[in-house]
N, C-alpha and C positions, 0 to 999 in steps of 0.2 A: 442437863435437863433431867428433872425427876421422872421416875417411871410413870406416875399417874399422868403427868403432863404429856408424856410421849404417847400414852394410850389415847388421851383425848385428841391429840393431833391426828393420830392414825384413824380414829373413828370419824373425825371430821372430814378427813380426806376421802374415806370410803363413801360418806354421804354425798360429797361433791361428785364422786365418780358416778353416782346414780342419777345425776341430773340429765335432762334431755341433751342429746348430742347436738353440737353446733351444726348449722347448715340446714338446708331444706330436707324434710322427710320425703322419701320417694313414694309416689302414688302412680300405679300403672295407668297409662293414657287410655282414655275412653274414645273409641271410634264408632261413628255411626256407619253401619253397613246396610246394604239393601236387604230386604227380607227374602228375596229370591233371586236366582240367576236369570239373566235376560234370555238365555238359551234353554231355560228349563221347560218351555212349552213344547219342546221336541218330545215325541212319544217314546223315545228310547232312553229318556232320563227320568229319574224320580227324585223327589226332594227328601226321600227317606234318608236317615243318617247312615252313612256307609259303615257296615259292620265287618268288612273284610279288607280294609285298607292296609292293615298291618302286613298281610301277606297276599296282596292283590294279585300277584303273578300266578298264583295257583288257579285263578279263574281262566287262565289260558289253556289249562289242561294239557300241559306238556311236561312229562316227568323229566325229560332231558334238561329242559330249562330249569326246572326246580333244582336238579343236582348242580348245575353250573352256578346258580345263585348261591347255594349253600357253600360251594367251594370258594366263591369270590368273597363271601362274608368271612370265611375263615382265613384266607391267605392274601387278600388284596393289600398291596403295600400302601396305597393312599389311605385306606381305612386304618391300617396299623399306625400310620403317622398321626392320624387324628386321635387315636387312642393315647398315643404318647403326649400329644398336646394337652389332653385332659389331665394326664398324670403331672405334667409340668405345671398346669394351672393349679392343681391340688397342692403341689409342693409350695408354690408361691403363696397360696392361701395360708398354708401352715406357717410360713415366714411372717406373714402379716398378723396372724392370730397370736404368734409368740410375743408380740409387742405388749400384750395385755398382762404379761407376767414379769416378775422381777428377774434381773440378771444376777446370777450368783457365780462368782469366780473364786477358785482356790489359788492361793499364792504360796510361794515358798522360795527360800534362798539359803545358800551356804557360802561362806567366804572364809579364806585363810589369809591373813595379812601379816606381813613382817615389817617391823620398823627398825632401821639401822641405828647404831649407837651414836652416829654423828648427826642425827636428826635433831629436831626441836620438839619437845624438850630433849636435852642430851641425856643419854642413858649409858650406864656402864657397859652394857652389852646388848646386842640386838635382841628384840622382843618379838614374839609371834602371838597373834590373836586369832581366835576362831569366832565365828558368828553364825548362829542358827536362827532362822525365822520361818514360821508356818502360820498361815492364816486364811481368812475368807473375806471377800468384799462383795457387797451387793448394791445394786441401784435399781430403782423402780420409778418409772415415770407415771405419775398419777394422772389418770385420764379425766381431768377436771372438766374439760370442755367437750369431751366425746370425740376428740380427733382420732384416737386409736380405734374407737368403735366404727367410725366412718371408714378407716383404712380396711378393717376386716369386712365391713359391709361391701365395699367396692371389690375386694378380693373374692368374696363369696359370689357376687354377681358375675365377675369374670369367669370363675370356675363353672357356674351354671351356663354361661354363654358358650364356653368351650364344649360342654356336654351337648348342647343343642347343635353346635357345629358338627360334632361327631355324628349325631343322628342325621343331619343333613347330608353329610358325606355318604352315610350308609344308604339313604334314600336315593341319592344320585347314582351311586354304584349299582344298586339293584335295577334302576331304570336303564342305565347304560348297558348292563349285561343283557337285559331283555331286548333292548333295541338292537344291539349288535347281533344277537342270536336271530332275530327276525330278519335282519339284513342278510345274514348268512343263508338262512333258509330261502330267502327271496332270490339270491344269486343262484342257488342250486336249482330252484324251480325254473328260473329263466334259462339255465343251461339245459334242462330237460326239454323245455318248450322249443328252444333253438334246435336241439338235436332232433326232435320229432319233426319239425318243419323242414330241416335239412333232408330228412329221409323222404318227406313228401315231394320236395323239389327235386331230389335225385331221381325219384321215380318218373317225374315229369320230364326230366332231361333224357332218361332212357327211352321214354315214349317218343319224344321228338326225334331222337337219333334213329329209332326203328322206323318211324314214318318217313324220315329223310332217306334212309337207305332203301326204302320201298318206293320212293318217289312220290309219297303222299304229302310231304311237307317240305317247305323251303329251308335252305340252310340258315336263314334268319331266325327261324324258330329255335334251332339248336343253339345259336349264339346267344339269343335272349335267355334261354333256359340256363345256360352256363353262367351268364352274368348274374341272374337271379340267385342261383345256388351259391356262387362265390361270395356275393354280398352277405348272405345269411351266414355262411361259414366264417366270415370275417368277424362276426359278433362273438364267437366262442372264446377267442383269447382274452378279450376284454372281460367277459363274464367270469372266466376262469381266474383272472386276476382278482376280481371282486371276492370270489370264494376264498382264495388264499389270504387276502388281506383281512377278511372276516375272521378266519381261523387265527391269524397272528394277533389280531386285536383282542379276541376272546382270551387267548393264552395270557396276555399281559394283564388283563383285568382279573384273571384268576391267580395272579402271582406266579405264573409259570414262565419258563423259557419259551420264546415264541415258536419253537419247533415242536413243542409237546403235542399240540393238537393237530399237527400235520400228518399224523400217522393214520388218519381215517377213523379215529375213535368216535367222532360224532356221526359219521356216515351222512346219507341224505335223509331228509325228513320234510314233513309238511310245514307250511307257514302256520303258526298258531293263530287261531281265530278268537276274536274278542266276543264277550257275551253280548246278548241282544239288549238287555236292560241294565242300566248303570245307575246306582244310587250316588247322588252327588251332594246331598245335604243342603245346607244354606250357607251363604257367604260368611256368617259369623263363625262357622265351624273352622274355616281356614285360618282365622286369626288365632284361634286356640290350638290348632293342630300343627301348622307348618313349622318345621324346625328353624328355617331361616327367619321367620317372623319372631318366634320365641327367642332366638339368639339376639336379634336386634333389640327386643324389649329388655333383655338382660344387660346388653351393652349400655342401653340408656340408663338403667338402674345404677350401673357402675359409675357412669359419668356424673350422675346426680350425687351419689355418695362422695365422690372425689371433690365436690364443691366444699363439703364440710371439712375434708382433709386440708384443703388450701386455706380455708378460713381459720382453722386451728393454728396455723402458723402466725396469725396476727395477734394471738393471745400468749400470755406467759406460760411457760412449761414448768411444772412443779415436779420435783424429784425427791424421793426419800433415798438416802444413802447411808451406808454404814460399813464398819469393818471390825473384824476380830482377829487379833494377831498375837502369836507367841514369839517372843524374842529372848534369846539367851546366848551367852558365850560358851555354854556347856550343854551338850546334847542331853545330859542326864537331868538337867534342871529346866528343860524346855517347857514342860507342861506344869511347872510350879505356879502357884498363884501369883508370885511376884513377877512372872514372865508375861503375864496377860496384859494386853493393851486392846482397847476398843474405842470405837467412835460411832455416833449415830446422829443424824440430823437432816432436816429438809433443806432444799435449795431451789432456786428458780432462775430461769433465764428468760429474757424478754428483749426481742429486737425492737428498739425504740425508733430506729431510723435506718431505712435501706433504700432511700430514693424512690419509694413507691413500687419497689419490685414485687413485694408480696401481694399488694392489692391488685397489681396487674396480673399476677398469677391467678387470683380469684376470678377476675373478669374473663381471663382466657378460659378457665375451666367452666364458667357459666356459659360461654359461647360454645364450648365443646359439648355441653349437655344439650343445648339448643340444636346443634348439628345432629347429635344422636337422635333427638326426637324427630327431626325432619327426615332422617334416614329411616327411622322406624316407619313413619307414615308412608314414605316412598316404597319401602319393602312391601307394606300391606297393599298399596295400590297396584304394584307390579304383580303381586300374587293373584289378586282378583282378576287382573287383566289376563294372566296366564290361564286361569280356569275358564273364563268366558271364551277366550280364543280356542282353547283345546276342545271345549264342548261344541262350539260351532263347527270347528274344523272336522271333528269326528263325525258329526251328523252329515256334513257335506261329502266326506270321503265314502260313507256308506251309500249315499245316493250315486256317487260316481261309480263305485264298484258295481252297483246294480245295473247302471246303464252300460258299462263295459262288458258285463256278463251277457247282456242281450246282443251287444255288438259282436262279441266273440262267437256266440251261437250262430248269428246271421252270417258272419264271415266264413265259418266252417261249412255252412250249407251252400254258400255262394261258391266256395272253392270246389266242392263236390259237383255242383251243378255245372259250373263252367267247364270242368274237365269232361263231364259226360257229353255236353253239347259239342265240345271240340272233337271228341271221338266220333260223334255222329255226323261231323262235318257241318254242323249248324252254327258254329261260332269259330272265330279265329283264335290263335294261340295267345294273342295279347290279353284276352279276357282271363285266360288261365293264369298268366303271369301276374296280372293285377290282383286277382282274387287270392293267389297264394301269398303275395306280399302283404295284402290287407289282413289275411289270416294270421300271419306271423306277428304283425304289428298289434292286432287286436288281442291276441293271446298274451303277448309280452306286456302290453298295457294293463291287461287284467291282472297279471301277476303283481305288477308294481302297485296297482290300486289296492289289491288284497292286502299287501304288506302295509300300505299307508293307512288302511283301516286299523290294523293292529298297532302300528307305531303311534297313531293318533290316540288310541286307547291308552297306551303306555304314557304318553305325554299328559293325558288327562289325570291318570292316577298319580303321576309325579306332581302335577299342579295341585291336586287335592291334598297333598302331604302324605301320600302312602309310603309304606316301607318301614314303619316302626309303630309300636303299640304304646300310646300315651298312658294307658291304664296299668301297665306293668313295666318295670325296668328291663332293659335289654341285658343279655348275658355279658356283652362287652362294654357296658356302661359302668364307670366307676361309681361308687356310692355318692349320693348328693350330700351337700353340707348338712350338719346337724342343726337343730332348731336354735341352739344357743349361739349361732354364728352372728345373729343380728341382721341377716340379709332379709330384705323385703321379698315376700312371695307374691305370685300373681294373684 
């Protein structure tokens, strides 16, 4: 082939490579969402766009929690695994992108051969020959139909999905650390409440024993007071176990040995309180913000691009190939002009019959894209459900905590009054026992309800997609693919 004709062929091939890629072009799905949340009429929510979702836990005003979350983000092993999965996806994307470029291989060989004198043709004496060869070979698949472009597009989308998965793991980790911290503080508060009520009931027991010794109270009062005290003391081991389990769980979330936090480094502390007013934005914000939704959308994009990959296998593949080789029986003349050999030319391959296998692969991939679309829609619906449920649940927990606060105050007043009346002989000891049991129950329930207000706030922030900043890349996020990757953006 003459050099002008080769140039014409190559220019034509490049022109073909610029054609539209085979298969459907991806368009992000459009979803109609409500303009407002159903629970937004609560006076503790506002439709303002949340401005502090990226570090929402700071609103709990607990420096110890802030430090634990920082440590978890730096050392948690699940998060580290998610980072490695992103690196893996980036490497796979590099493999796919490499298909756009030619393969260039260096070749070389040396051999020393000996032919005996009794061989054919016959020789007077044995002869030895040396052979030297050095060269290069290249092959380049011309992306005439855009199959390779679709391969890279799918790999880009997979990489972006893995980045969103990393962000989701980060958001889940933050919420889990905050939740476990609240549960730990709850168990500690319950331990203090139980200890305080044990002291109250112990005083009542001593009172009944003194009155019994003085003949002013029956033995039954003493027995009932002992029973009441023992039942309350029986709560302590269970609560102490909750405290230890909370410390163990936090240690694992922080990437530490489970014994690290058992040295009392956290100490006792208050249950963090949620803010009174919460900005929740509008439902459309969730679709743009939540990493699990963003990941599902990128997975859909990858499946759509893969349709073009499968369609490309139905068309012929064109390849440019060539070689340049130096051959000589003497190393000194290896690079002489007479030692040069070369070849260049196009080739193609086309599967004309495979029993319908490739067309079935296309239909299977089309179904996979439909499944991914349905999965995306389902993810959106579940996300909206989580937010609505979290908003309603948080509002009701606040109401419950307010009612239990009143109940606790009333129980405390009742316990004081019943004991005073008992001392004055105007009431029997059963009222004292009942009021003390009710006091312990009311205070314990109030602690649990206070914690549920905070944990419901944590659940709401998690449902809203808090835990990362969509306007700036995270320090632990690998760089996103460059614009020349061919991937569709949102």
